[in-house]
Backbone as CSV, one residue per row, in Angstrom:
resi,resn,N_x,N_y,N_z,CA_x,CA_y,CA_z,C_x,C_y,C_z
1,MET,0.840,-1.171,0.000,0.000,0.000,0.000,0.886,1.235,0.000
2,GLU,0.621,2.127,-0.930,1.424,3.343,-1.015,0.705,4.455,-0.265
3,ASP,1.386,5.031,0.692,0.810,6.129,1.455,1.086,7.446,0.757
4,GLU,0.147,8.358,0.936,0.301,9.697,0.386,1.283,10.465,1.267
5,PRO,2.206,11.234,0.686,3.122,12.020,1.515,2.340,12.973,2.427
6,LEU,2.895,13.236,3.593,2.206,14.023,4.608,1.859,15.421,4.132
7,ASP,2.747,16.077,3.387,2.443,17.434,2.941,1.294,17.459,1.933
8,GLU,1.197,16.439,1.063,0.069,16.361,0.128,-1.228,16.070,0.882
9,TRP,-1.153,15.171,1.861,-2.338,14.861,2.656,-2.835,16.100,3.383
10,ALA,-1.924,16.873,3.974,-2.308,18.086,4.694,-2.921,19.110,3.756
11,ALA,-2.401,19.224,2.535,-2.964,20.166,1.565,-4.384,19.746,1.178
12,HIS,-4.609,18.448,0.943,-5.964,17.966,0.607,-6.917,18.194,1.772
13,ARG,-6.448,17.924,2.979,-7.296,18.099,4.162,-7.662,19.560,4.345
14,GLU,-6.708,20.445,4.173,-6.971,21.877,4.350,-7.927,22.395,3.276
15,GLN,-7.819,21.850,2.076,-8.705,22.270,0.990,-10.151,21.879,1.285
16,GLN,-10.361,20.747,1.934,-11.711,20.260,2.188,-12.335,20.840,3.446
17,ARG,-11.531,21.395,4.343,-12.059,21.949,5.589,-12.810,23.240,5.316
18,PRO,-13.819,23.526,6.135,-14.535,24.798,5.954,-13.650,25.978,6.326
19,ARG,-13.935,27.116,5.723,-13.216,28.352,6.032,-13.847,29.001,7.259
20,PRO,-13.070,29.679,8.092,-13.661,30.374,9.244,-14.734,31.367,8.783
21,GLY,-15.879,31.330,9.477,-17.006,32.192,9.125,-18.045,31.520,8.250
22,GLU,-17.734,30.334,7.691,-18.729,29.627,6.880,-19.854,29.153,7.773
23,ARG,-21.048,29.086,7.196,-22.222,28.658,7.949,-22.838,27.424,7.320
24,ARG,-23.572,26.667,8.149,-24.316,25.509,7.671,-25.597,25.390,8.483
25,ALA,-26.571,24.713,7.885,-27.861,24.495,8.545,-27.963,23.038,8.953
26,VAL,-28.375,22.791,10.191,-28.541,21.432,10.700,-29.910,21.328,11.359
27,PRO,-30.580,20.175,11.240,-31.884,20.030,11.890,-31.739,20.029,13.406
28,LEU,-32.704,20.607,14.072,-32.700,20.619,15.530,-33.335,19.340,16.046
29,GLY,-32.939,18.891,17.195,-33.518,17.698,17.793,-32.470,16.625,18.010
30,GLU,-32.957,15.473,18.425,-32.074,14.362,18.762,-31.729,13.479,17.565
31,GLN,-32.425,13.643,16.443,-32.192,12.770,15.295,-30.850,13.069,14.647
32,ALA,-30.344,12.102,13.928,-29.077,12.274,13.226,-29.266,13.240,12.062
33,GLU,-28.174,13.883,11.653,-28.250,14.819,10.534,-28.560,14.046,9.259
34,ARG,-29.574,14.523,8.541,-29.992,13.851,7.307,-30.001,14.858,6.170
35,GLY,-30.410,14.416,5.002,-30.466,15.280,3.836,-31.478,16.398,4.013
36,SER,-31.269,17.481,3.277,-32.148,18.642,3.415,-33.555,18.357,2.891
37,HIS,-33.717,17.370,2.021,-35.035,17.054,1.493,-35.894,16.289,2.507
38,VAL,-35.278,15.763,3.561,-36.021,15.044,4.587,-36.527,16.064,5.602
39,ASP,-37.820,16.110,5.816,-38.445,17.051,6.742,-38.008,18.495,6.487
40,PRO,-38.347,19.054,5.329,-37.907,20.425,5.042,-38.577,21.476,5.931
41,ASP,-39.681,21.135,6.607,-40.387,22.107,7.443,-39.923,22.103,8.897
42,VAL,-38.973,21.248,9.239,-38.468,21.171,10.609,-37.535,22.357,10.865
43,PRO,-37.589,22.973,12.051,-36.674,24.083,12.346,-35.208,23.642,12.241
44,ARG,-34.370,24.555,11.797,-32.948,24.263,11.612,-32.103,25.202,12.460
45,GLY,-31.017,24.675,12.918,-30.037,25.502,13.610,-28.987,25.959,12.624
46,ILE,-28.532,27.184,12.754,-27.470,27.706,11.910,-26.179,27.622,12.725
47,GLN,-25.174,26.989,12.150,-23.884,26.867,12.820,-22.821,27.585,11.999
48,GLU,-21.836,28.129,12.687,-20.748,28.852,12.028,-19.419,28.219,12.432
49,TRP,-18.537,28.042,11.461,-17.229,27.449,11.704,-16.280,28.529,12.205
50,ASN,-15.670,28.329,13.382,-14.763,29.327,13.940,-13.292,28.966,13.716
51,GLY,-13.040,27.954,12.928,-11.672,27.514,12.666,-11.321,26.234,13.392
52,HIS,-12.111,25.897,14.428,-11.852,24.681,15.194,-13.094,23.815,15.367
53,GLU,-14.264,24.454,15.457,-15.503,23.703,15.663,-16.692,24.513,15.160
54,TRP,-17.817,23.822,14.988,-19.064,24.475,14.597,-19.731,25.015,15.859
55,ILE,-20.029,26.318,15.867,-20.672,26.934,17.029,-22.050,27.436,16.603
56,PRO,-23.045,27.442,17.504,-24.383,27.918,17.158,-24.353,29.403,16.799
57,ALA,-25.092,29.746,15.742,-25.143,31.143,15.303,-26.573,31.642,15.174
58,GLY,-27.573,30.745,15.197,-28.958,31.180,15.073,-29.881,30.016,14.809
59,ILE,-31.169,30.363,14.639,-32.196,29.354,14.370,-33.053,29.855,13.217
60,ALA,-33.442,28.936,12.344,-34.326,29.258,11.226,-35.579,28.404,11.323
61,ASP,-36.690,28.917,10.781,-37.980,28.229,10.872,-38.033,26.952,10.048
62,ASP,-37.392,26.934,8.891,-37.431,25.755,8.024,-36.157,25.722,7.177
63,HIS,-36.072,24.734,6.293,-34.863,24.572,5.491,-34.652,25.743,4.540
64,GLN,-35.700,26.247,3.945,-35.566,27.345,2.995,-34.982,28.584,3.667
65,ALA,-35.483,28.911,4.854,-34.962,30.067,5.589,-33.520,29.808,6.026
66,ALA,-33.217,28.578,6.409,-31.854,28.248,6.832,-30.885,28.340,5.656
67,ALA,-31.311,27.891,4.482,-30.450,27.969,3.303,-30.189,29.424,2.927
68,ALA,-31.196,30.271,3.066,-31.002,31.690,2.788,-30.037,32.311,3.791
69,GLU,-30.101,31.894,5.030,-29.212,32.421,6.066,-27.774,31.933,5.874
70,ALA,-27.614,30.669,5.468,-26.275,30.118,5.266,-25.637,30.671,4.004
71,GLY,-26.443,31.107,3.037,-25.919,31.708,1.814,-25.230,30.697,0.927
72,GLN,-24.202,31.144,0.269,-23.479,30.309,-0.685,-22.439,29.417,-0.024
73,ASP,-22.342,29.461,1.299,-21.309,28.688,1.989,-21.427,27.198,1.730
74,SER,-22.654,26.689,1.736,-22.819,25.244,1.574,-22.439,24.784,0.172
75,THR,-22.765,25.569,-0.851,-22.397,25.155,-2.208,-20.905,25.315,-2.447
76,SER,-20.291,26.349,-1.882,-18.849,26.505,-2.080,-18.090,25.381,-1.377
77,ARG,-18.599,24.934,-0.216,-17.965,23.823,0.492,-18.092,22.543,-0.325
78,ALA,-19.244,22.337,-0.943,-19.445,21.128,-1.745,-18.559,21.129,-2.986
79,GLU,-18.285,22.303,-3.544,-17.447,22.360,-4.733,-15.982,22.073,-4.425
80,ARG,-15.545,22.272,-3.192,-14.147,22.028,-2.823,-13.840,20.554,-2.623
81,VAL,-14.851,19.726,-2.369,-14.622,18.303,-2.142,-14.510,17.616,-3.500
82,PRO,-13.367,17.005,-3.789,-13.193,16.393,-5.105,-14.039,15.125,-5.251
83,LEU,-14.559,14.935,-6.432,-15.304,13.718,-6.736,-14.329,12.618,-7.123
84,PRO,-14.688,11.375,-6.864,-13.783,10.290,-7.248,-13.693,10.183,-8.763
85,THR,-12.540,9.810,-9.238,-12.374,9.614,-10.675,-12.741,8.181,-11.012
86,PHE,-13.433,8.029,-12.091,-13.866,6.708,-12.513,-13.072,6.307,-13.744
87,SER,-12.669,5.082,-13.770,-11.945,4.578,-14.934,-12.828,3.563,-15.650
88,LYS,-12.212,2.843,-16.533,-12.984,1.849,-17.274,-13.531,0.791,-16.327
89,LEU,-14.613,0.182,-16.730,-15.205,-0.885,-15.938,-14.304,-2.104,-15.941
90,PRO,-14.362,-2.916,-14.909,-13.554,-4.138,-14.922,-14.056,-5.078,-16.006
91,PRO,-13.218,-6.007,-16.438,-13.664,-6.920,-17.492,-14.849,-7.756,-17.018
92,ALA,-15.739,-8.018,-17.948,-16.927,-8.817,-17.635,-16.511,-10.263,-17.386
93,PRO,-17.131,-10.918,-16.426,-16.788,-12.320,-16.190,-17.282,-13.199,-17.339
94,GLU,-16.679,-14.342,-17.435,-17.122,-15.292,-18.456,-18.575,-15.664,-18.194
95,PRO,-19.361,-15.797,-19.235,-20.756,-16.177,-19.003,-20.841,-17.584,-18.398
96,TRP,-21.834,-17.781,-17.583,-22.006,-19.074,-16.950,-22.499,-20.073,-17.981
97,ARG,-21.852,-21.200,-18.037,-22.277,-22.258,-18.961,-22.566,-23.495,-18.121
98,PRO,-23.727,-24.071,-18.326,-24.032,-25.272,-17.539,-23.070,-26.395,-17.902
99,THR,-22.810,-27.244,-16.954,-21.909,-28.368,-17.215,-22.615,-29.372,-18.122
100,GLU,-21.819,-30.091,-18.837,-22.403,-31.110,-19.708,-22.837,-32.289,-18.851
101,PRO,-24.003,-32.856,-19.120,-24.449,-33.994,-18.314,-23.498,-35.176,-18.509
102,TRP,-23.207,-35.831,-17.450,-22.316,-36.980,-17.500,-23.045,-38.138,-16.840
103,HIS,-23.087,-39.251,-17.510,-23.769,-40.445,-16.981,-22.742,-41.528,-16.753
104,ARG,-22.900,-42.186,-15.648,-22.005,-43.270,-15.314,-22.256,-44.434,-16.279
105,PRO,-21.223,-45.046,-16.836,-21.425,-46.170,-17.786,-21.956,-47.410,-17.112
């Protein structure tokens, strides 16, 4: 296994981290964070990245209001995360062929 050099790893990590002052919307309550299309009418908390952790910055009535409050931060963060590169598909396996019947003489 070839490891990535530490300086390259640190550069990739820093590129993917949020910038200080960026905001995000998270659903309020005990449930795990889910997609924005799930329960769009549930109140959302607005969090702001201070360079070390997400801190509370406000509350919005629903997802639409939270997205307006967070602004372009969420889309700019998504654009910084690189997508995986896809190569050619692996070769197709040989088609299954039934065995020839064999009868004992």
